py3Dmol code that shows the C-alpha trace and the ligand (Angstrom):
import py3Dmol

protein = """\
ATOM      1  CA  MET A   1      -0.068   0.110   0.020  1.00  0.00           C
ATOM      2  CA  TYR A   2       1.258   3.512  -0.967  1.00  0.00           C
ATOM      3  CA  ARG A   3       1.778   5.801   2.163  1.00  0.00           C
ATOM      4  CA  PHE A   4      -1.155   7.855   0.898  1.00  0.00           C
ATOM      5  CA  GLU A   5      -4.269   5.528   0.866  1.00  0.00           C
ATOM      6  CA  ASN A   6      -7.055   7.502  -0.540  1.00  0.00           C
ATOM      7  CA  ALA A   7      -6.437  10.098  -3.351  1.00  0.00           C
ATOM      8  CA  LEU A   8      -8.490  12.785  -5.459  1.00  0.00           C
ATOM      9  CA  ILE A   9      -7.136  13.746  -8.882  1.00  0.00           C
ATOM     10  CA  ASN A  10      -9.212  16.796 -10.264  1.00  0.00           C
ATOM     11  CA  GLY A  11      -9.003  17.248 -14.015  1.00  0.00           C
ATOM     12  CA  ALA A  12      -7.781  13.529 -14.638  1.00  0.00           C
ATOM     13  CA  SER A  13      -8.553  13.882 -18.394  1.00  0.00           C
ATOM     14  CA  GLY A  14      -5.490  16.165 -18.851  1.00  0.00           C
ATOM     15  CA  GLY A  15      -1.959  15.066 -19.451  1.00  0.00           C
ATOM     16  CA  LEU A  16      -0.866  15.729 -16.005  1.00  0.00           C
ATOM     17  CA  GLY A  17      -4.131  14.654 -14.270  1.00  0.00           C
ATOM     18  CA  SER A  18      -4.060  11.260 -16.127  1.00  0.00           C
ATOM     19  CA  GLN A  19      -0.412  10.690 -15.093  1.00  0.00           C
ATOM     20  CA  PHE A  20      -0.877  11.340 -11.566  1.00  0.00           C
ATOM     21  CA  ALA A  21      -3.901   9.113 -11.536  1.00  0.00           C
ATOM     22  CA  GLU A  22      -1.668   6.399 -13.149  1.00  0.00           C
ATOM     23  CA  GLU A  23       1.083   6.834 -10.839  1.00  0.00           C
ATOM     24  CA  LEU A  24      -0.697   6.600  -7.768  1.00  0.00           C
ATOM     25  CA  LEU A  25      -2.532   3.436  -8.725  1.00  0.00           C
ATOM     26  CA  LYS A  26       0.825   2.075  -9.715  1.00  0.00           C
ATOM     27  CA  ARG A  27       2.343   3.036  -6.239  1.00  0.00           C
ATOM     28  CA  GLY A  28      -0.539   1.209  -4.558  1.00  0.00           C
ATOM     29  CA  ALA A  29      -2.814   3.791  -3.455  1.00  0.00           C
ATOM     30  CA  GLY A  30      -6.196   2.301  -2.160  1.00  0.00           C
ATOM     31  CA  LYS A  31      -9.007   4.312  -3.560  1.00  0.00           C
ATOM     32  CA  VAL A  32      -8.342   6.942  -6.414  1.00  0.00           C
ATOM     33  CA  PHE A  33     -11.019   9.113  -7.251  1.00  0.00           C
ATOM     34  CA  VAL A  34     -10.591  11.086 -10.646  1.00  0.00           C
ATOM     35  CA  THR A  35     -12.599  13.750 -12.091  1.00  0.00           C
ATOM     36  CA  TYR A  36     -13.334  14.590 -15.675  1.00  0.00           C
ATOM     37  CA  ARG A  37     -15.836  17.024 -17.179  1.00  0.00           C
ATOM     38  CA  SER A  38     -17.016  15.331 -20.311  1.00  0.00           C
ATOM     39  CA  ASP A  39     -16.956  11.967 -22.176  1.00  0.00           C
ATOM     40  CA  ALA A  40     -14.462  13.282 -24.522  1.00  0.00           C
ATOM     41  CA  GLY A  41     -12.058  13.876 -21.715  1.00  0.00           C
ATOM     42  CA  LEU A  42     -12.150   9.988 -20.891  1.00  0.00           C
ATOM     43  CA  GLY A  43     -10.559   9.293 -24.269  1.00  0.00           C
ATOM     44  CA  GLY A  44      -8.083  12.333 -24.047  1.00  0.00           C
ATOM     45  CA  CYS A  45      -4.298  11.712 -24.038  1.00  0.00           C
ATOM     46  CA  ASN A  46      -4.663   8.652 -26.031  1.00  0.00           C
ATOM     47  CA  GLY A  47      -7.220   7.369 -23.803  1.00  0.00           C
ATOM     48  CA  ARG A  48      -5.181   7.044 -20.800  1.00  0.00           C
ATOM     49  CA  LEU A  49      -7.971   7.747 -18.261  1.00  0.00           C
ATOM     50  CA  GLU A  50     -10.421   5.064 -20.007  1.00  0.00           C
ATOM     51  CA  ALA A  51      -7.568   2.659 -19.963  1.00  0.00           C
ATOM     52  CA  LEU A  52      -6.974   3.114 -16.199  1.00  0.00           C
ATOM     53  CA  ILE A  53     -10.545   2.438 -15.676  1.00  0.00           C
ATOM     54  CA  GLN A  54     -10.486  -0.881 -17.373  1.00  0.00           C
ATOM     55  CA  ASN A  55      -7.240  -1.893 -15.884  1.00  0.00           C
ATOM     56  CA  TYR A  56      -7.740  -0.806 -12.317  1.00  0.00           C
ATOM     57  CA  PRO A  57     -11.618  -1.256 -11.926  1.00  0.00           C
ATOM     58  CA  ASP A  58     -11.587  -1.735  -8.143  1.00  0.00           C
ATOM     59  CA  ARG A  59      -9.498   1.132  -7.151  1.00  0.00           C
ATOM     60  CA  ILE A  60     -10.346   3.919  -9.575  1.00  0.00           C
ATOM     61  CA  PHE A  61     -13.428   5.930  -8.944  1.00  0.00           C
ATOM     62  CA  PRO A  62     -14.402   8.194 -11.883  1.00  0.00           C
ATOM     63  CA  VAL A  63     -16.649  11.209 -11.335  1.00  0.00           C
ATOM     64  CA  LYS A  64     -18.034  13.058 -13.953  1.00  0.00           C
ATOM     65  CA  ALA A  65     -18.243  16.651 -13.137  1.00  0.00           C
ATOM     66  CA  ASP A  66     -17.164  20.209 -13.881  1.00  0.00           C
ATOM     67  CA  SER A  67     -15.048  21.409 -10.759  1.00  0.00           C
ATOM     68  CA  THR A  68     -15.253  25.110 -11.893  1.00  0.00           C
ATOM     69  CA  LYS A  69     -18.783  24.871 -10.785  1.00  0.00           C
ATOM     70  CA  GLU A  70     -19.730  24.569  -7.095  1.00  0.00           C
ATOM     71  CA  ASP A  71     -22.908  22.733  -7.336  1.00  0.00           C
ATOM     72  CA  GLU A  72     -20.722  20.120  -9.298  1.00  0.00           C
ATOM     73  CA  MET A  73     -17.940  20.268  -6.782  1.00  0.00           C
ATOM     74  CA  ILE A  74     -20.656  19.323  -4.058  1.00  0.00           C
ATOM     75  CA  GLU A  75     -21.552  16.589  -6.033  1.00  0.00           C
ATOM     76  CA  ILE A  76     -17.923  15.406  -6.330  1.00  0.00           C
ATOM     77  CA  ALA A  77     -17.607  15.722  -2.520  1.00  0.00           C
ATOM     78  CA  ARG A  78     -20.894  13.801  -2.042  1.00  0.00           C
ATOM     79  CA  VAL A  79     -19.812  10.849  -4.202  1.00  0.00           C
ATOM     80  CA  VAL A  80     -16.243  10.698  -2.565  1.00  0.00           C
ATOM     81  CA  SER A  81     -17.660  10.620   1.047  1.00  0.00           C
ATOM     82  CA  GLU A  82     -20.035   8.028   0.112  1.00  0.00           C
ATOM     83  CA  GLU A  83     -17.146   5.909  -0.502  1.00  0.00           C
ATOM     84  CA  VAL A  84     -14.414   6.968   2.066  1.00  0.00           C
ATOM     85  CA  SER A  85     -14.098   9.300   5.345  1.00  0.00           C
ATOM     86  CA  GLU A  86     -10.642  10.346   4.722  1.00  0.00           C
ATOM     87  CA  ILE A  87      -8.795  11.865   1.611  1.00  0.00           C
ATOM     88  CA  HIS A  88      -4.922  11.856   2.041  1.00  0.00           C
ATOM     89  CA  TYR A  89      -3.616  13.022  -1.370  1.00  0.00           C
ATOM     90  CA  LEU A  90      -5.463  15.729  -3.388  1.00  0.00           C
ATOM     91  CA  VAL A  91      -4.169  17.406  -6.495  1.00  0.00           C
ATOM     92  CA  ASN A  92      -5.954  19.789  -8.746  1.00  0.00           C
ATOM     93  CA  CYS A  93      -4.633  19.555 -12.258  1.00  0.00           C
ATOM     94  CA  VAL A  94      -7.459  21.640 -13.875  1.00  0.00           C
ATOM     95  CA  GLY A  95      -5.972  24.578 -15.743  1.00  0.00           C
ATOM     96  CA  TYR A  96      -6.444  26.695 -18.993  1.00  0.00           C
ATOM     97  CA  LEU A  97      -3.993  28.698 -20.900  1.00  0.00           C
ATOM     98  CA  HIS A  98      -5.380  28.959 -24.653  1.00  0.00           C
ATOM     99  CA  ASN A  99      -8.513  27.755 -26.459  1.00  0.00           C
ATOM    100  CA  SER A 100      -9.566  28.068 -30.029  1.00  0.00           C
ATOM    101  CA  ASP A 101     -10.430  31.519 -29.881  1.00  0.00           C
ATOM    102  CA  HIS A 102      -7.776  32.835 -27.560  1.00  0.00           C
ATOM    103  CA  GLY A 103      -4.150  32.458 -26.766  1.00  0.00           C
ATOM    104  CA  PRO A 104      -1.969  34.149 -24.132  1.00  0.00           C
ATOM    105  CA  GLU A 105      -1.737  37.817 -24.568  1.00  0.00           C
ATOM    106  CA  LYS A 106       1.828  39.226 -25.479  1.00  0.00           C
ATOM    107  CA  SER A 107       0.675  42.862 -24.701  1.00  0.00           C
ATOM    108  CA  LEU A 108      -1.858  44.820 -22.842  1.00  0.00           C
ATOM    109  CA  ARG A 109      -3.598  45.594 -26.429  1.00  0.00           C
ATOM    110  CA  LYS A 110      -4.840  41.838 -26.564  1.00  0.00           C
ATOM    111  CA  ILE A 111      -6.352  41.945 -23.245  1.00  0.00           C
ATOM    112  CA  ASN A 112     -10.037  40.570 -23.601  1.00  0.00           C
ATOM    113  CA  GLU A 113     -12.574  40.595 -20.637  1.00  0.00           C
ATOM    114  CA  GLU A 114     -13.983  37.105 -21.345  1.00  0.00           C
ATOM    115  CA  GLN A 115     -10.747  35.384 -21.559  1.00  0.00           C
ATOM    116  CA  PHE A 116      -9.557  37.054 -18.468  1.00  0.00           C
ATOM    117  CA  ILE A 117     -12.406  35.979 -16.457  1.00  0.00           C
ATOM    118  CA  GLU A 118     -12.301  32.668 -17.901  1.00  0.00           C
ATOM    119  CA  ALA A 119      -8.595  32.212 -16.779  1.00  0.00           C
ATOM    120  CA  VAL A 120      -9.458  33.136 -13.321  1.00  0.00           C
ATOM    121  CA  ARG A 121     -12.565  30.906 -13.290  1.00  0.00           C
ATOM    122  CA  VAL A 122     -10.684  27.494 -14.593  1.00  0.00           C
ATOM    123  CA  ASN A 123      -7.271  28.344 -13.062  1.00  0.00           C
ATOM    124  CA  ALA A 124      -8.046  29.553  -9.450  1.00  0.00           C
ATOM    125  CA  LEU A 125     -11.519  28.822  -8.624  1.00  0.00           C
ATOM    126  CA  PRO A 126     -11.495  24.857  -8.361  1.00  0.00           C
ATOM    127  CA  THR A 127      -8.790  24.967  -5.996  1.00  0.00           C
ATOM    128  CA  VAL A 128     -10.710  27.083  -3.639  1.00  0.00           C
ATOM    129  CA  LEU A 129     -13.768  24.869  -4.120  1.00  0.00           C
ATOM    130  CA  LEU A 130     -11.858  21.680  -3.435  1.00  0.00           C
ATOM    131  CA  ALA A 131     -10.359  23.283  -0.274  1.00  0.00           C
ATOM    132  CA  LYS A 132     -13.984  24.478   0.903  1.00  0.00           C
ATOM    133  CA  HIS A 133     -15.655  21.254   0.002  1.00  0.00           C
ATOM    134  CA  PHE A 134     -12.648  18.625   1.053  1.00  0.00           C
ATOM    135  CA  MET A 135     -11.551  20.023   4.176  1.00  0.00           C
ATOM    136  CA  LYS A 136     -13.849  17.830   6.207  1.00  0.00           C
ATOM    137  CA  LEU A 137     -12.370  14.847   4.428  1.00  0.00           C
ATOM    138  CA  MET A 138      -8.763  15.736   5.165  1.00  0.00           C
ATOM    139  CA  ARG A 139      -9.214  16.543   8.948  1.00  0.00           C
ATOM    140  CA  HIS A 140      -7.615  13.290  10.295  1.00  0.00           C
ATOM    141  CA  LYS A 141      -4.674  11.966  12.081  1.00  0.00           C
ATOM    142  CA  LYS A 142      -2.644  10.784   8.821  1.00  0.00           C
ATOM    143  CA  GLU A 143      -0.058  12.363   6.821  1.00  0.00           C
ATOM    144  CA  ALA A 144      -1.988  14.401   3.902  1.00  0.00           C
ATOM    145  CA  VAL A 145      -1.269  16.721   0.943  1.00  0.00           C
ATOM    146  CA  PHE A 146      -3.360  19.350  -0.704  1.00  0.00           C
ATOM    147  CA  ALA A 147      -1.698  20.336  -3.990  1.00  0.00           C
ATOM    148  CA  ALA A 148      -2.528  22.350  -7.061  1.00  0.00           C
ATOM    149  CA  ILE A 149      -0.462  22.477 -10.353  1.00  0.00           C
ATOM    150  CA  SER A 150       0.406  26.133 -10.627  1.00  0.00           C
ATOM    151  CA  ALA A 151       2.927  27.612 -12.944  1.00  0.00           C
ATOM    152  CA  ARG A 152       6.170  29.410 -12.378  1.00  0.00           C
ATOM    153  CA  VAL A 153       4.871  32.224 -14.338  1.00  0.00           C
ATOM    154  CA  GLY A 154       2.349  33.001 -11.476  1.00  0.00           C
ATOM    155  CA  SER A 155       5.508  33.903  -9.404  1.00  0.00           C
ATOM    156  CA  ILE A 156       5.362  37.860  -9.199  1.00  0.00           C
ATOM    157  CA  GLU A 157       8.831  37.891  -7.720  1.00  0.00           C
ATOM    158  CA  ASP A 158      10.167  35.626 -10.752  1.00  0.00           C
ATOM    159  CA  ASN A 159       8.453  37.690 -13.384  1.00  0.00           C
ATOM    160  CA  ARG A 160      10.999  38.993 -15.705  1.00  0.00           C
ATOM    161  CA  ALA A 161       9.561  38.442 -19.189  1.00  0.00           C
ATOM    162  CA  GLY A 162       6.050  39.964 -18.893  1.00  0.00           C
ATOM    163  CA  GLY A 163       3.097  39.260 -20.835  1.00  0.00           C
ATOM    164  CA  TRP A 164       0.737  36.208 -20.823  1.00  0.00           C
ATOM    165  CA  TYR A 165      -1.578  38.578 -18.561  1.00  0.00           C
ATOM    166  CA  SER A 166      -4.693  36.299 -17.989  1.00  0.00           C
ATOM    167  CA  TYR A 167      -2.609  33.201 -17.303  1.00  0.00           C
ATOM    168  CA  ARG A 168       0.095  34.804 -15.143  1.00  0.00           C
ATOM    169  CA  GLY A 169      -2.527  36.722 -13.306  1.00  0.00           C
ATOM    170  CA  SER A 170      -4.814  33.682 -12.622  1.00  0.00           C
ATOM    171  CA  LYS A 171      -1.822  31.501 -11.424  1.00  0.00           C
ATOM    172  CA  ALA A 172      -0.761  34.300  -9.028  1.00  0.00           C
ATOM    173  CA  MET A 173      -4.328  34.273  -7.644  1.00  0.00           C
ATOM    174  CA  LEU A 174      -4.160  30.550  -7.521  1.00  0.00           C
ATOM    175  CA  ASN A 175      -0.893  30.778  -5.556  1.00  0.00           C
ATOM    176  CA  MET A 176      -2.517  33.248  -3.127  1.00  0.00           C
ATOM    177  CA  MET A 177      -5.554  31.021  -2.577  1.00  0.00           C
ATOM    178  CA  LEU A 178      -3.065  28.164  -1.757  1.00  0.00           C
ATOM    179  CA  SER A 179      -1.372  30.452   0.755  1.00  0.00           C
ATOM    180  CA  ASN A 180      -4.639  31.217   2.434  1.00  0.00           C
ATOM    181  CA  ILE A 181      -5.687  27.722   2.193  1.00  0.00           C
ATOM    182  CA  ALA A 182      -2.522  26.667   4.054  1.00  0.00           C
ATOM    183  CA  ILE A 183      -3.164  29.144   7.008  1.00  0.00           C
ATOM    184  CA  GLU A 184      -6.655  28.075   7.414  1.00  0.00           C
ATOM    185  CA  PHE A 185      -5.982  24.281   7.223  1.00  0.00           C
ATOM    186  CA  ASN A 186      -3.041  24.632   9.509  1.00  0.00           C
ATOM    187  CA  ARG A 187      -5.655  25.664  12.145  1.00  0.00           C
ATOM    188  CA  GLY A 188      -8.316  23.133  10.926  1.00  0.00           C
ATOM    189  CA  CYS A 189      -6.476  20.083   9.751  1.00  0.00           C
ATOM    190  CA  PRO A 190      -2.650  20.644  10.753  1.00  0.00           C
ATOM    191  CA  ASN A 191      -1.878  17.197   9.329  1.00  0.00           C
ATOM    192  CA  VAL A 192      -2.078  18.716   5.686  1.00  0.00           C
ATOM    193  CA  LYS A 193       0.794  19.927   3.707  1.00  0.00           C
ATOM    194  CA  VAL A 194      -0.319  22.497   1.217  1.00  0.00           C
ATOM    195  CA  LEU A 195       1.818  23.043  -1.912  1.00  0.00           C
ATOM    196  CA  ALA A 196       1.597  24.943  -5.230  1.00  0.00           C
ATOM    197  CA  LEU A 197       3.736  22.865  -7.753  1.00  0.00           C
ATOM    198  CA  HIS A 198       5.475  24.010 -11.149  1.00  0.00           C
ATOM    199  CA  PRO A 199       5.739  20.819 -13.472  1.00  0.00           C
ATOM    200  CA  GLY A 200       8.259  22.360 -15.858  1.00  0.00           C
ATOM    201  CA  THR A 201       7.124  22.638 -19.575  1.00  0.00           C
ATOM    202  CA  VAL A 202       5.457  19.270 -20.349  1.00  0.00           C
ATOM    203  CA  ASP A 203       4.281  17.631 -23.594  1.00  0.00           C
ATOM    204  CA  THR A 204       0.455  18.207 -22.954  1.00  0.00           C
ATOM    205  CA  ASN A 205      -2.498  19.783 -25.173  1.00  0.00           C
ATOM    206  CA  LEU A 206      -1.719  22.938 -23.005  1.00  0.00           C
ATOM    207  CA  SER A 207       1.645  23.206 -23.879  1.00  0.00           C
ATOM    208  CA  SER A 208       1.495  21.951 -27.531  1.00  0.00           C
ATOM    209  CA  PRO A 209       1.143  25.432 -29.338  1.00  0.00           C
ATOM    210  CA  PHE A 210       4.075  26.888 -27.428  1.00  0.00           C
ATOM    211  CA  SER A 211       6.467  23.895 -27.390  1.00  0.00           C
ATOM    212  CA  LYS A 212       7.307  23.118 -31.341  1.00  0.00           C
ATOM    213  CA  ASN A 213      10.576  24.880 -31.240  1.00  0.00           C
ATOM    214  CA  MET A 214      11.737  23.801 -27.811  1.00  0.00           C
ATOM    215  CA  ASN A 215      14.941  21.916 -27.224  1.00  0.00           C
ATOM    216  CA  PRO A 216      13.537  18.465 -26.746  1.00  0.00           C
ATOM    217  CA  ASP A 217      15.758  18.091 -23.590  1.00  0.00           C
ATOM    218  CA  HIS A 218      13.615  20.924 -22.091  1.00  0.00           C
ATOM    219  CA  LEU A 219      10.363  19.301 -22.827  1.00  0.00           C
ATOM    220  CA  PHE A 220       9.381  16.851 -20.173  1.00  0.00           C
ATOM    221  CA  THR A 221       7.130  13.759 -20.616  1.00  0.00           C
ATOM    222  CA  PRO A 222       4.065  13.860 -18.316  1.00  0.00           C
ATOM    223  CA  GLU A 223       5.512  10.663 -16.493  1.00  0.00           C
ATOM    224  CA  TYR A 224       8.794  12.473 -15.877  1.00  0.00           C
ATOM    225  CA  SER A 225       7.230  15.637 -14.539  1.00  0.00           C
ATOM    226  CA  VAL A 226       4.654  13.807 -12.423  1.00  0.00           C
ATOM    227  CA  LYS A 227       7.092  11.322 -10.987  1.00  0.00           C
ATOM    228  CA  SER A 228       9.481  14.369 -10.243  1.00  0.00           C
ATOM    229  CA  MET A 229       6.428  16.395  -8.649  1.00  0.00           C
ATOM    230  CA  MET A 230       5.626  13.253  -6.461  1.00  0.00           C
ATOM    231  CA  ASP A 231       9.005  13.016  -5.160  1.00  0.00           C
ATOM    232  CA  VAL A 232       8.857  16.608  -4.078  1.00  0.00           C
ATOM    233  CA  ILE A 233       5.424  16.225  -2.452  1.00  0.00           C
ATOM    234  CA  GLU A 234       6.954  13.201  -0.620  1.00  0.00           C
ATOM    235  CA  SER A 235       9.888  14.788   0.487  1.00  0.00           C
ATOM    236  CA  VAL A 236       9.398  18.402   1.528  1.00  0.00           C
ATOM    237  CA  ASP A 237       8.653  19.231   4.890  1.00  0.00           C
ATOM    238  CA  LYS A 238       5.209  20.909   5.818  1.00  0.00           C
ATOM    239  CA  ASN A 239       5.198  24.848   5.816  1.00  0.00           C
ATOM    240  CA  PRO A 240       2.402  26.029   7.866  1.00  0.00           C
ATOM    241  CA  LEU A 241       2.263  28.997   5.312  1.00  0.00           C
ATOM    242  CA  GLY A 242       2.337  26.518   2.411  1.00  0.00           C
ATOM    243  CA  ALA A 243       4.889  26.618  -0.395  1.00  0.00           C
ATOM    244  CA  PHE A 244       5.691  26.668  -4.020  1.00  0.00           C
ATOM    245  CA  TYR A 245       8.000  24.192  -5.424  1.00  0.00           C
ATOM    246  CA  ALA A 246       9.399  23.142  -9.047  1.00  0.00           C
ATOM    247  CA  TRP A 247       9.428  19.603 -10.294  1.00  0.00           C
ATOM    248  CA  ASP A 248      12.975  19.288  -9.342  1.00  0.00           C
ATOM    249  CA  GLY A 249      12.621  20.446  -5.644  1.00  0.00           C
ATOM    250  CA  GLU A 250      13.646  24.197  -6.372  1.00  0.00           C
ATOM    251  CA  LYS A 251      11.630  26.621  -3.993  1.00  0.00           C
ATOM    252  CA  ILE A 252       9.949  29.231  -5.983  1.00  0.00           C
ATOM    253  CA  PRO A 253       8.968  32.807  -4.515  1.00  0.00           C
ATOM    254  CA  TRP A 254       5.451  33.224  -4.379  1.00  0.00           C
TER     255      TRP A 254
END
"""
ligand_1 = """\
48
NAP
N 1.920 21.462 -19.513
C 2.835 22.461 -19.072
O 4.033 22.570 -19.706
C 2.460 23.080 -18.047
C 3.226 23.998 -17.515
C 2.979 24.939 -16.260
C 1.747 24.526 -15.557
N 0.962 23.662 -16.138
C -0.291 23.583 -15.454
O -0.580 22.159 -15.121
C -2.219 21.805 -15.113
C -2.435 20.844 -16.036
O -2.417 21.189 -17.498
P -1.905 19.920 -18.486
O -0.584 20.270 -18.895
O -1.944 18.623 -17.959
O -3.010 20.361 -19.603
P -4.098 19.558 -20.286
O -3.781 18.060 -20.663
O -4.591 20.703 -21.100
O -5.205 19.388 -19.075
C -5.913 20.384 -18.535
C -7.115 19.890 -17.626
O -7.975 21.080 -17.236
C -9.213 20.604 -17.702
N -9.896 21.995 -18.151
C -9.427 22.888 -19.127
N -10.547 23.880 -19.427
C -11.137 23.608 -18.519
C -12.524 24.486 -18.247
N -12.878 25.313 -18.897
N -13.381 23.903 -17.331
C -12.983 22.743 -16.709
N -11.859 22.081 -16.886
C -11.015 22.655 -17.819
C -9.123 19.894 -18.835
O -10.306 19.154 -19.128
P -10.737 18.508 -20.494
O -9.899 17.401 -20.751
O -12.366 18.352 -20.396
O -10.525 19.732 -21.409
C -7.935 19.003 -18.237
O -8.487 18.108 -17.413
C -2.641 23.443 -15.594
O -2.918 24.004 -14.358
C -1.621 23.950 -16.234
O -1.726 25.455 -16.116
C 1.184 22.894 -17.365
"""
view = py3Dmol.view(width=600, height=400)
view.addModel(protein, "pdb")
view.setStyle({"model": 0}, {"cartoon": {"style": "trace"}})
view.addModel(ligand_1, "xyz")
view.setStyle({"model": 1}, {"stick": {}})
view.zoomTo()
view.show()
């Protein structure tokens, strides 16, 4: 059995989310709850989530719901709490950088109200809703982790290149939410380590328009990135104020 028994991966249709689910199952987690928002997502990433559901029918628990909506988050929490009374490992992998209409803004001229609000809704809100509705299941005596995949560009102190307004801003907001969640969890469920994680640049749908000309040595596979982040999750000490780490264990300033 893996040292974290029950896990929830939010956004398991994506490249990093499906990899977290696979790695947790391989490491022997007892029950792995996975969320996905549409049937198309089951077949995404070459059908990885679909294959996991077939290969681990007794340990994977798929929940179809859109975690950017609070009523659906409540439903996720209801389904999970019918099955278990504790969650030990929770990672939010839902995130948004571009869609068919909008890419990241290179300058202020490109700011678009709809895209800005969508970035905050998708990149910051699910983590707060997860904290709100899963705090109860994380209040127990065992070791636990509450993490979200952020991005280095969300660090205000680290910002040197500018641009990508909505993505940077929404990840900075996510980081502030995690910092706040860490403080509240430290009072209410002090067993939980709260982390923001930077995965590196990883070969997924989210990065594909921007990684074509990258040196392949700097573009990670989801497997490499997730295994590295899991090592970081397992090895870093709990900080009562939360902390922001890159895949290689480097501490990033908020
Ligand atoms: N890949 C990288 O290089 C990189 C670098 C830094 C940070 N990150 C962060 O890592 C996280 C995971 O990204 P990824 O690389 O695994 O990308 P991905 O494969 O595109 O996965 C994104 C996930 O977010 C969900 N999602 C996207 N838009 C949504 C919306 N409007 N409403 C609800 N769910 C939505 C997707 O669901 P569907 O499958 O249903 O669309 C999917 O589960 C993101 O937060 C991203 O910002 C990635």
